[in-house]
C-alpha positions in Angstrom: 11.9 10.3 11.9 10.8 12.3 8.9 7.8 14.1 9.3 4.5 13.2 7.6 4.1 15.4 4.6 0.6 14.6 2.5 1.5 16.5 -0.8 -1.0 17.8 -3.8 -1.7 14.7 -6.6 1.9 14.6 -8.6 1.2 12.8 -12.1 5.1 11.9 -12.2 3.8 9.4 -9.4 2.6 7.4 -12.4 6.0 7.6 -14.2 7.7 6.4 -11.4 5.9 3.7 -10.6 6.1 2.9 -14.7 10.0 3.2 -13.5 10.0 0.8 -10.9 7.9 -1.6 -13.2 10.3 -1.5 -15.4 13.5 -2.3 -13.1 11.3 -5.2 -11.1 9.1 -6.8 -13.4 11.6 -8.8 -15.6 12.9 -10.4 -12.9 9.7 -11.9 -11.6 7.3 -11.9 -14.6 7.4 -15.3 -14.4 6.5 -16.5 -10.9 4.1 -13.5 -10.2 0.4 -12.7 -11.8 1.0 -8.5 -11.8 2.6 -6.1 -10.2 -0.4 -3.2 -9.4 0.1 0.5 -7.9 -1.6 0.6 -4.9 -2.0 3.4 -1.9 -2.5 7.3 -2.7 -0.2 8.0 -5.2 -2.3 5.1 -7.6 -5.1 7.4 -7.5 -5.3 10.2 -10.2 -6.0 13.6 -8.3 -5.7 12.2 -5.1 -3.6 14.1 -2.1 -0.6 11.5 -1.0 2.9 11.3 0.8 5.0 11.3 -2.0 5.9 7.5 -1.8 4.7 5.3 -4.5 3.1 1.8 -2.9 3.3 -1.6 -5.0 2.2 -5.0 -4.4 3.2 -8.0 -6.4 0.7 -10.4 -7.3 1.7 -14.0 -6.4 -0.6 -16.8 -7.7 -0.2 -19.0 -4.6 1.8 -19.0 -1.6 4.7 -21.8 -2.6 6.1 -18.9 -5.4 7.3 -16.7 -1.9 10.7 -17.9 -1.9 11.1 -18.2 -5.3 10.5 -14.4 -5.3 12.5 -13.8 -2.4 15.7 -15.2 -3.7 14.9 -13.1 -7.4 14.4 -9.7 -5.8 17.7 -10.3 -3.7 19.4 -10.2 -6.7 18.9 -7.1 -7.6 19.2 -5.9 -4.2 15.7 -6.0 -2.6 15.5 -7.9 0.3 12.9 -9.4 2.1 11.8 -8.0 5.4 8.9 -10.6 6.6 5.3 -9.4 7.2 5.8 -6.6 9.5 2.3 -8.1 11.5 0.0 -8.0 8.2 -0.3 -11.6 7.6 -1.0 -12.4 4.3 1.4 -9.7 3.3 5.0 -9.7 2.8 7.6 -6.7 3.0 10.1 -5.5 0.7 13.3 -3.1 0.8 13.1 -0.2 -1.3 15.2 -0.9 -4.5 18.2 1.2 -4.9 18.6 4.9 -6.7 14.6 4.7 -7.1 12.2 7.8 -5.7 10.9 6.4 -2.6 8.8 3.3 -2.5 7.4 0.9 -0.5 7.1 -2.9 -2.0 4.9 -6.0 -0.8 4.1 -9.4 -1.9 0.8 -10.4 -1.8 -1.2 -13.7 -2.8 -4.2 -13.4 -4.8 -7.3 -13.6 -3.0 -5.5 -12.7 0.5 -7.2 -9.7 3.0 -4.5 -7.9 2.6 -4.2 -7.8 -1.2 -8.4 -7.4 -1.3 -8.0 -4.6 1.2 -4.8 -2.9 -1.1 -7.0 -3.3 -4.5 -11.0 -2.5 -2.9 -9.2 0.8 -1.5 -7.4 1.9 -4.9 -10.3 1.0 -7.3 -13.1 2.6 -5.1 -11.3 6.1 -4.7 -10.6 6.2 -8.2 -13.8 5.6 -9.2 -15.2 8.0 -6.9 -13.5 11.5 -7.0 -16.0 13.0 -4.4 -14.9 10.8 -1.8 -11.4 10.7 -3.0 -11.7 14.8 -2.2 -13.3 13.6 1.2 -10.1 11.5 2.0 -7.5 14.4 1.0 -9.0 16.7 3.5 -9.1 13.7 6.0 -5.3 13.0 5.3 -4.1 16.8 4.8 -5.4 17.6 8.4 -4.2 14.3 9.7 -0.8 15.0 8.3 -0.6 18.1 10.0 -2.0 17.2 13.4 0.2 14.0 13.8 3.2 15.5 11.3 5.6 12.9 13.8 3.3 10.5 14.7 2.8 7.8 11.3 1.1 5.3 13.5 -1.6 8.0 14.9 -1.7 9.2 11.6 -2.6 6.0 10.0 -4.7 4.7 13.0 -6.8 8.1 11.9 -7.2 7.2 8.7 -8.6 3.3 9.4 -12.6 4.3 9.9 -13.0 5.9 6.7 -11.2 3.3 5.2 -13.0 0.7 7.0 -16.3 2.2 6.4 -15.1 2.0 2.4 -14.4 -2.0 2.9 -17.6 -2.3 4.3 -19.3 -0.7 1.8 -17.8 -3.1 -0.4 -18.7 -6.5 1.2 -16.1 -7.3 3.6 -17.2 -9.1 6.7 -16.9 -8.0 10.3 -14.3 -10.8 10.6 -12.3 -9.4 7.8 -12.9 -5.4 9.1 -11.5 -6.2 12.4 -8.7 -8.0 11.3 -8.0 -4.9 9.7 -8.9 -2.2 12.2 -6.7 -4.1 14.2 -3.4 -3.7 12.3 -3.9 -0.3 11.9 -4.5 0.3 15.5 -1.8 2.4 17.7 0.6 0.8 19.3 -0.8 0.5 22.9 -4.3 1.4 22.0 -5.2 -2.4 21.5 
């Protein structure tokens, strides 16, 4: 297990996403709506683990099997939902910077979660600064425990989602998948 490393914002994260987009998008553009840069590296000025998070937005679930085949043809393999309903995970594209690649269907809870957090933090630099402080604290406190790090961020992120009108059921579902195993 690598140590958790929260780094100051790096403007190169944008160009890294763009390079990944150029490598992936031509293979899926006819079946997907977009390939979105999500997560902390997508928020200008926000500290983050230096891993580019991306999600492919599909118009309907029936496109998933085609997507899996197309990505496999360029060396990206399907990993299943990894316990998060409505979000499919994939391996990294070889020879590119560290990244996580997901696929979600338009309107799914997982996609709404990703995009809402990104968009709220992009729009509110003060909130993004508070989140950065929390991430630095958690990264140093739980440098070898990614589950505790993720769980430690949950209350902050759930408060954002609640403020954006997510239902209690949605919030409970999101909280459940971010809880450290054994803390359920």
